[in-house]
One Martini backbone bead per residue (centre of mass of N, CA, C, O) as a GRO file, in nm:
protein
  352
    1MET     BB    1  -0.465   0.742  -1.702
    2GLU     BB    2  -0.754   0.643  -1.926
    3THR     BB    3  -0.849   0.738  -2.203
    4GLY     BB    4  -1.184   0.730  -2.129
    5LYS     BB    5  -1.178   0.532  -1.910
    6LYS     BB    6  -1.215   0.368  -1.647
    7ASP     BB    7  -1.085   0.412  -1.339
    8ARG     BB    8  -0.881   0.150  -1.200
    9ILE     BB    9  -0.677   0.306  -0.957
   10SER     BB   10  -0.795   0.531  -0.775
   11ARG     BB   11  -0.882   0.368  -0.514
   12TYR     BB   12  -0.574   0.324  -0.432
   13LEU     BB   13  -0.479   0.634  -0.416
   14ILE     BB   14  -0.673   0.784  -0.219
   15GLU     BB   15  -0.556   0.671   0.047
   16TYR     BB   16  -0.307   0.886   0.053
   17ASN     BB   17  -0.531   1.140   0.123
   18LYS     BB   18  -0.683   1.110   0.403
   19GLU     BB   19  -0.488   1.321   0.579
   20MET     BB   20  -0.567   1.560   0.424
   21LEU     BB   21  -0.577   1.908   0.435
   22PHE     BB   22  -0.827   2.173   0.416
   23GLY     BB   23  -0.830   2.523   0.294
   24GLU     BB   24  -0.887   2.855   0.302
   25LEU     BB   25  -0.737   3.129   0.164
   26SER     BB   26  -0.626   3.422   0.166
   27GLU     BB   27  -0.599   3.687  -0.038
   28ASP     BB   28  -0.306   3.752   0.027
   29PHE     BB   29  -0.193   3.464  -0.016
   30LEU     BB   30  -0.293   3.433  -0.307
   31ARG     BB   31  -0.116   3.657  -0.417
   32VAL     BB   32   0.154   3.529  -0.341
   33MET     BB   33   0.092   3.267  -0.515
   34GLY     BB   34  -0.060   3.360  -0.792
   35ALA     BB   35  -0.386   3.299  -0.813
   36GLY     BB   36  -0.584   3.507  -0.796
   37GLY     BB   37  -0.905   3.388  -0.908
   38LEU     BB   38  -0.876   3.071  -0.900
   39LEU     BB   39  -0.909   3.024  -0.551
   40ASN     BB   40  -1.163   3.149  -0.475
   41GLY     BB   41  -1.329   2.949  -0.246
   42VAL     BB   42  -1.100   2.722  -0.253
   43PRO     BB   43  -1.001   2.441  -0.136
   44VAL     BB   44  -0.679   2.356  -0.006
   45PRO     BB   45  -0.396   2.226   0.049
   46VAL     BB   46  -0.210   2.254   0.387
   47ASN     BB   47   0.059   2.054   0.363
   48SER     BB   48   0.267   2.312   0.403
   49GLY     BB   49   0.417   2.577   0.382
   50GLU     BB   50   0.421   2.942   0.471
   51ASN     BB   51   0.629   3.056   0.244
   52GLY     BB   52   0.692   3.133  -0.053
   53GLN     BB   53   0.808   2.903  -0.285
   54ILE     BB   54   0.772   2.654  -0.112
   55ALA     BB   55   0.466   2.677  -0.077
   56VAL     BB   56   0.389   2.665  -0.372
   57LYS     BB   57   0.511   2.389  -0.437
   58SER     BB   58   0.359   2.227  -0.222
   59ILE     BB   59   0.076   2.289  -0.323
   60VAL     BB   60   0.111   2.177  -0.605
   61LEU     BB   61   0.177   1.885  -0.516
   62ASP     BB   62  -0.084   1.840  -0.358
   63MET     BB   63  -0.271   1.881  -0.595
   64ALA     BB   64  -0.151   1.654  -0.766
   65ARG     BB   65  -0.227   1.429  -0.573
   66VAL     BB   66  -0.531   1.464  -0.581
   67ILE     BB   67  -0.580   1.446  -0.902
   68GLY     BB   68  -0.416   1.182  -0.942
   69ALA     BB   69  -0.613   1.011  -0.765
   70ASP     BB   70  -0.875   1.220  -0.848
   71PRO     BB   71  -1.004   1.337  -1.143
   72ASP     BB   72  -1.311   1.391  -1.000
   73PHE     BB   73  -1.252   1.615  -0.841
   74ILE     BB   74  -1.421   1.905  -0.783
   75TYR     BB   75  -1.125   2.084  -0.819
   76ALA     BB   76  -0.949   1.988  -1.060
   77ASP     BB   77  -0.959   2.222  -1.267
   78LYS     BB   78  -0.846   2.440  -1.077
   79TYR     BB   79  -0.582   2.305  -1.006
   80LEU     BB   80  -0.476   2.277  -1.294
   81ALA     BB   81  -0.481   2.577  -1.364
   82TYR     BB   82  -0.282   2.661  -1.142
   83ILE     BB   83  -0.040   2.488  -1.220
   84LYS     BB   84  -0.009   2.620  -1.501
   85ALA     BB   85   0.015   2.916  -1.406
   86VAL     BB   86   0.261   2.890  -1.193
   87ALA     BB   87   0.457   2.683  -1.376
   88GLY     BB   88   0.407   2.635  -1.659
   89ASP     BB   89   0.652   2.478  -1.842
   90GLN     BB   90   0.739   2.332  -1.552
   91ALA     BB   91   0.518   2.135  -1.468
   92GLU     BB   92   0.588   1.864  -1.602
   93PRO     BB   93   0.892   1.833  -1.517
   94MET     BB   94   0.838   1.853  -1.214
   95LEU     BB   95   0.646   1.608  -1.185
   96VAL     BB   96   0.840   1.403  -1.302
   97ALA     BB   97   1.069   1.439  -1.098
   98GLU     BB   98   0.898   1.373  -0.844
   99GLY     BB   99   0.802   1.095  -0.940
  100ALA     BB  100   1.085   0.969  -0.968
  101LYS     BB  101   1.168   1.005  -0.675
  102LEU     BB  102   0.948   0.824  -0.551
  103ALA     BB  103   1.031   0.568  -0.701
  104ASP     BB  104   1.320   0.554  -0.581
  105GLU     BB  105   1.175   0.518  -0.282
  106GLY     BB  106   0.918   0.313  -0.331
  107ARG     BB  107   0.665   0.524  -0.404
  108TYR     BB  108   0.459   0.430  -0.642
  109GLU     BB  109   0.175   0.546  -0.601
  110GLU     BB  110   0.271   0.841  -0.566
  111SER     BB  111   0.399   0.856  -0.840
  112CYS     BB  112   0.142   0.816  -1.003
  113MET     BB  113   0.000   1.076  -0.917
  114LEU     BB  114   0.201   1.280  -1.048
  115LEU     BB  115   0.206   1.154  -1.338
  116ARG     BB  116  -0.094   1.196  -1.400
  117THR     BB  117  -0.074   1.505  -1.386
  118ALA     BB  118   0.137   1.539  -1.605
  119LEU     BB  119  -0.068   1.422  -1.822
  120ALA     BB  120  -0.276   1.648  -1.785
  121VAL     BB  121  -0.080   1.866  -1.888
  122GLN     BB  122   0.087   1.635  -2.082
  123PRO     BB  123  -0.022   1.371  -2.269
  124LYS     BB  124   0.266   1.335  -2.453
  125SER     BB  125   0.463   1.264  -2.241
  126ARG     BB  126   0.721   1.055  -2.243
  127ALA     BB  127   0.821   1.051  -1.953
  128ALA     BB  128   0.546   1.009  -1.812
  129LEU     BB  129   0.463   0.748  -1.951
  130TYR     BB  130   0.707   0.577  -1.878
  131LEU     BB  131   0.703   0.618  -1.564
  132TYR     BB  132   0.412   0.528  -1.519
  133GLY     BB  133   0.435   0.243  -1.627
  134ARG     BB  134   0.661   0.162  -1.425
  135ALA     BB  135   0.504   0.219  -1.165
  136CYS     BB  136   0.278   0.017  -1.214
  137LYS     BB  137   0.462  -0.226  -1.233
  138ALA     BB  138   0.583  -0.195  -0.946
  139CYS     BB  139   0.323  -0.233  -0.791
  140TYR     BB  140   0.251  -0.531  -0.878
  141GLU     BB  141   0.526  -0.660  -0.813
  142ALA     BB  142   0.533  -0.609  -0.509
  143VAL     BB  143   0.278  -0.773  -0.443
  144SER     BB  144   0.354  -1.040  -0.576
  145GLU     BB  145   0.608  -1.091  -0.406
  146ALA     BB  146   0.475  -1.089  -0.130
  147GLU     BB  147   0.268  -1.316  -0.181
  148ALA     BB  148   0.486  -1.533  -0.253
  149GLN     BB  149   0.601  -1.495   0.061
  150GLY     BB  150   0.334  -1.465   0.251
  151ILE     BB  151   0.263  -1.157   0.232
  152SER     BB  152   0.030  -0.944   0.346
  153THR     BB  153  -0.124  -0.648   0.179
  154GLY     BB  154  -0.445  -0.615   0.111
  155LYS     BB  155  -0.479  -0.640  -0.219
  156GLY     BB  156  -0.426  -0.842  -0.446
  157GLU     BB  157  -0.558  -0.937  -0.754
  158GLU     BB  158  -0.704  -0.675  -0.830
  159TYR     BB  159  -0.465  -0.492  -0.809
  160ILE     BB  160  -0.281  -0.634  -1.006
  161GLY     BB  161  -0.474  -0.618  -1.251
  162ALA     BB  162  -0.503  -0.310  -1.265
  163PHE     BB  163  -0.193  -0.242  -1.301
  164LYS     BB  164  -0.143  -0.414  -1.546
  165ALA     BB  165  -0.347  -0.278  -1.735
  166GLU     BB  166  -0.232   0.007  -1.710
  167ALA     BB  167   0.052  -0.047  -1.812
  168MET     BB  168  -0.024  -0.152  -2.090
  169ASP     BB  169  -0.177   0.096  -2.189
  170ILE     BB  170   0.060   0.297  -2.160
  171PHE     BB  171   0.260   0.151  -2.351
  172GLU     BB  172   0.078   0.176  -2.594
  173VAL     BB  173   0.066   0.483  -2.599
  174LEU     BB  174   0.369   0.529  -2.621
  175THR     BB  175   0.405   0.383  -2.901
  176MET     BB  176   0.207   0.573  -3.052
  177MET     BB  177   0.335   0.861  -2.975
  178HIS     BB  178   0.641   0.701  -2.969
  179PRO     BB  179   0.750   0.496  -3.219
  180GLU     BB  180   1.088   0.535  -3.156
  181TYR     BB  181   1.065   0.421  -2.862
  182ALA     BB  182   1.208   0.146  -2.736
  183MET     BB  183   1.110   0.106  -2.428
  184GLY     BB  184   0.813   0.063  -2.486
  185TYR     BB  185   0.851  -0.220  -2.622
  186TYR     BB  186   0.985  -0.368  -2.398
  187PHE     BB  187   0.744  -0.355  -2.186
  188LEU     BB  188   0.510  -0.443  -2.371
  189GLY     BB  189   0.612  -0.727  -2.430
  190TYR     BB  190   0.581  -0.830  -2.136
  191ALA     BB  191   0.280  -0.779  -2.113
  192TYR     BB  192   0.201  -0.981  -2.337
  193LEU     BB  193   0.342  -1.231  -2.225
  194ASN     BB  194   0.167  -1.248  -1.958
  195LEU     BB  195  -0.095  -1.310  -2.161
  196GLY     BB  196  -0.006  -1.499  -2.410
  197LEU     BB  197   0.084  -1.287  -2.653
  198TYR     BB  198   0.306  -1.387  -2.877
  199LEU     BB  199   0.275  -1.226  -3.137
  200LYS     BB  200   0.276  -0.947  -3.007
  201THR     BB  201   0.547  -0.978  -2.875
  202LYS     BB  202   0.718  -1.015  -3.128
  203LEU     BB  203   0.642  -0.749  -3.273
  204THR     BB  204   0.735  -0.564  -3.043
  205TRP     BB  205   1.036  -0.670  -3.027
  206ASP     BB  206   1.106  -0.599  -3.313
  207ASP     BB  207   1.086  -0.294  -3.257
  208PHE     BB  208   1.299  -0.280  -3.044
  209MET     BB  209   1.534  -0.372  -3.225
  210LYS     BB  210   1.505  -0.142  -3.428
  211TYR     BB  211   1.516   0.119  -3.216
  212SER     BB  212   1.783   0.018  -3.039
  213SER     BB  213   2.034   0.045  -3.241
  214ASN     BB  214   2.006   0.391  -3.191
  215ALA     BB  215   1.967   0.470  -2.834
  216GLU     BB  216   2.152   0.666  -2.654
  217ASP     BB  217   1.931   0.935  -2.666
  218ASP     BB  218   1.625   0.837  -2.535
  219GLY     BB  219   1.584   0.902  -2.205
  220SER     BB  220   1.634   0.631  -2.017
  221GLY     BB  221   1.948   0.624  -1.897
  222LEU     BB  222   2.095   0.447  -2.099
  223ASP     BB  223   2.361   0.299  -2.207
  224TYR     BB  224   2.506   0.120  -2.444
  225ASN     BB  225   2.556  -0.141  -2.275
  226GLN     BB  226   2.268  -0.164  -2.159
  227MET     BB  227   2.124  -0.186  -2.432
  228GLU     BB  228   2.277  -0.439  -2.525
  229ASP     BB  229   2.167  -0.620  -2.303
  230LEU     BB  230   1.870  -0.597  -2.393
  231ARG     BB  231   1.911  -0.707  -2.678
  232HIS     BB  232   2.012  -0.984  -2.587
  233GLU     BB  233   1.765  -1.063  -2.427
  234ILE     BB  234   1.552  -1.037  -2.663
  235SER     BB  235   1.680  -1.232  -2.858
  236GLY     BB  236   1.629  -1.478  -2.678
  237MET     BB  237   1.321  -1.447  -2.653
  238LEU     BB  238   1.260  -1.477  -2.958
  239LEU     BB  239   1.353  -1.767  -2.980
  240ASP     BB  240   1.148  -1.879  -2.761
  241LEU     BB  241   0.885  -1.780  -2.943
  242GLU     BB  242   0.854  -1.952  -3.198
  243GLU     BB  243   0.658  -2.176  -3.097
  244PRO     BB  244   0.429  -2.008  -2.960
  245VAL     BB  245   0.354  -1.862  -3.223
  246GLN     BB  246   0.261  -2.116  -3.375
  247ILE     BB  247   0.042  -2.196  -3.175
  248GLU     BB  248  -0.124  -1.938  -3.194
  249LYS     BB  249  -0.177  -1.963  -3.492
  250GLY     BB  250  -0.338  -2.229  -3.475
  251CYS     BB  251  -0.561  -2.125  -3.290
  252ASN     BB  252  -0.653  -1.895  -3.480
  253GLN     BB  253  -0.732  -2.071  -3.714
  254ILE     BB  254  -0.957  -2.223  -3.570
  255MET     BB  255  -1.121  -1.971  -3.478
  256GLY     BB  256  -1.137  -1.884  -3.802
  257GLY     BB  257  -1.199  -2.187  -3.962
  258ASP     BB  258  -0.905  -2.326  -4.004
  259PHE     BB  259  -0.888  -2.651  -3.939
  260VAL     BB  260  -0.659  -2.772  -4.108
  261GLY     BB  261  -0.436  -2.565  -4.054
  262GLY     BB  262  -0.447  -2.580  -3.742
  263ARG     BB  263  -0.397  -2.882  -3.711
  264ASP     BB  264  -0.120  -2.886  -3.858
  265THR     BB  265   0.023  -2.687  -3.673
  266LEU     BB  266  -0.033  -2.839  -3.394
  267GLY     BB  267   0.069  -3.132  -3.462
  268LYS     BB  268   0.383  -3.066  -3.411
  269PHE     BB  269   0.318  -3.057  -3.069
  270LYS     BB  270   0.246  -3.346  -2.945
  271GLU     BB  271   0.556  -3.353  -2.908
  272GLY     BB  272   0.710  -3.240  -2.617
  273ARG     BB  273   0.694  -2.941  -2.437
  274TYR     BB  274   0.353  -2.929  -2.518
  275GLU     BB  275   0.201  -3.208  -2.447
  276ASN     BB  276   0.085  -3.079  -2.147
  277TRP     BB  277  -0.092  -2.863  -2.300
  278TRP     BB  278  -0.423  -2.845  -2.302
  279PRO     BB  279  -0.503  -2.643  -2.536
  280LEU     BB  280  -0.390  -2.807  -2.765
  281TRP     BB  281  -0.606  -3.042  -2.743
  282TYR     BB  282  -0.856  -2.871  -2.764
  283TYR     BB  283  -0.812  -2.753  -3.051
  284LEU     BB  284  -0.786  -3.025  -3.187
  285GLY     BB  285  -1.071  -3.120  -3.110
  286VAL     BB  286  -1.226  -2.897  -3.254
  287ALA     BB  287  -1.120  -2.957  -3.536
  288GLU     BB  288  -1.206  -3.254  -3.560
  289SER     BB  289  -1.505  -3.202  -3.519
  290ALA     BB  290  -1.545  -3.006  -3.763
  291LEU     BB  291  -1.432  -3.248  -3.965
  292GLY     BB  292  -1.570  -3.532  -3.848
  293ASN     BB  293  -1.348  -3.648  -3.634
  294LEU     BB  294  -1.466  -3.794  -3.361
  295ASP     BB  295  -1.255  -3.984  -3.243
  296GLU     BB  296  -1.026  -3.774  -3.232
  297ALA     BB  297  -1.179  -3.570  -3.059
  298ILE     BB  298  -1.217  -3.751  -2.811
  299ALA     BB  299  -0.921  -3.804  -2.755
  300ASP     BB  300  -0.835  -3.509  -2.714
  301LEU     BB  301  -1.042  -3.435  -2.485
  302ARG     BB  302  -0.952  -3.655  -2.288
  303ARG     BB  303  -0.668  -3.542  -2.260
  304VAL     BB  304  -0.745  -3.282  -2.124
  305LEU     BB  305  -0.870  -3.425  -1.860
  306THR     BB  306  -0.586  -3.526  -1.761
  307LEU     BB  307  -0.483  -3.210  -1.725
  308SER     BB  308  -0.805  -3.092  -1.672
  309PRO     BB  309  -1.040  -3.235  -1.480
  310SER     BB  310  -1.239  -2.956  -1.414
  311ASN     BB  311  -1.327  -2.894  -1.717
  312THR     BB  312  -1.637  -2.800  -1.819
  313ASP     BB  313  -1.603  -2.707  -2.113
  314VAL     BB  314  -1.484  -2.977  -2.212
  315MET     BB  315  -1.715  -3.155  -2.125
  316ASP     BB  316  -1.922  -3.023  -2.310
  317GLU     BB  317  -1.778  -3.080  -2.574
  318LEU     BB  318  -1.773  -3.388  -2.538
  319ALA     BB  319  -2.077  -3.431  -2.522
  320GLN     BB  320  -2.134  -3.328  -2.809
  321VAL     BB  321  -1.965  -3.538  -2.958
  322TYR     BB  322  -2.112  -3.786  -2.856
  323GLU     BB  323  -2.384  -3.705  -2.975
  324ALA     BB  324  -2.285  -3.696  -3.272
  325ALA     BB  325  -2.200  -4.016  -3.241
  326GLY     BB  326  -2.448  -4.155  -3.063
  327ASP     BB  327  -2.339  -4.135  -2.750
  328ILE     BB  328  -2.548  -4.106  -2.489
  329VAL     BB  329  -2.404  -4.217  -2.241
  330ASN     BB  330  -2.146  -4.034  -2.245
  331ALA     BB  331  -2.292  -3.769  -2.254
  332ALA     BB  332  -2.431  -3.803  -1.976
  333LYS     BB  333  -2.176  -3.843  -1.809
  334TYR     BB  334  -2.063  -3.547  -1.861
  335ARG     BB  335  -2.303  -3.392  -1.758
  336ASN     BB  336  -2.283  -3.500  -1.468
  337LYS     BB  337  -1.996  -3.399  -1.410
  338ILE     BB  338  -2.059  -3.102  -1.425
  339GLU     BB  339  -2.249  -3.095  -1.178
  340VAL     BB  340  -2.044  -3.196  -0.971
  341VAL     BB  341  -1.834  -2.973  -1.002
  342LYS     BB  342  -2.023  -2.735  -0.936
  343LYS     BB  343  -2.105  -2.829  -0.652
  344ASN     BB  344  -1.815  -2.838  -0.534
  345SER     BB  345  -1.751  -2.541  -0.583
  346GLU     BB  346  -1.980  -2.428  -0.409
  347LEU     BB  347  -1.891  -2.564  -0.147
  348ASP     BB  348  -1.611  -2.431  -0.128
  349ARG     BB  349  -1.721  -2.140  -0.108
  350THR     BB  350  -1.889  -2.184   0.152
  351LEU     BB  351  -1.635  -2.286   0.336
  352SER     BB  352  -1.430  -2.029   0.283
   0.00000   0.00000   0.00000
């Protein structure tokens, strides 16, 4: 489900339907299925049973797999109309249950397919949004873990990025549509944390703590003790976030033009656990440069290059500061370094 955006994961899901067979069913069989005129002349998946209710459910699930993988499939509208017609109010809960079952079996991509169709049936389904977000999260975590162990999955960083972005979007939608559902905030907070969005993480987890205080019957399947364990976990994470939130605030101040405020906020972290975090010194350098303190700016930016030696953006910033200070020699030195780094990077790409 992309909520109007380009579908970022469909290309990975379509692979699971490559072996699926399609065929047109006879009018008599369509009547048995309850299809009426919905599927006349429409090829349908035929990887299913041969008679009775089992066949109907199998065909419904196969249709759901097809349109969940490819919402632009030529017969997607007809398949969806049939699913709604034959399953009625049970369409969404059935697809959610089957999607949950696949996730329990570790078949996360296939789970995504059915849950996406559940959301096509009922876009506001809390269960479908929650389970779909978790299935997307499980997809990229499985690949990340395999890659970390040196196991090639053939999927790589683009796959991981696509499913990460999809999971975050879905958890955002979940918290918007169901603002009192605690578990949406729990997973969304981790999605923001992975992107280094510390203030957003804090605000999101504050909401988790607010709504999880009385969430025994929230549909997550967690009992009181399990929810209390999560609350204890997030309480600790919020304590750990206090300094990163202040650092992000300082960076935002500088990007917003409050150079004095940002410099003063970040200056508290020059010593300690963040002293070797190069963006700290970069933003301090930008602030000092903007305030006309060129010597301080040069010192801060040179500190960045001891921590991130091939950072051409910082070299460019440093060259500009040297030019502003009238030091043409050092400005040219860093311009030349930029060219050397770029040529070496291009050579590495050519040889790899």
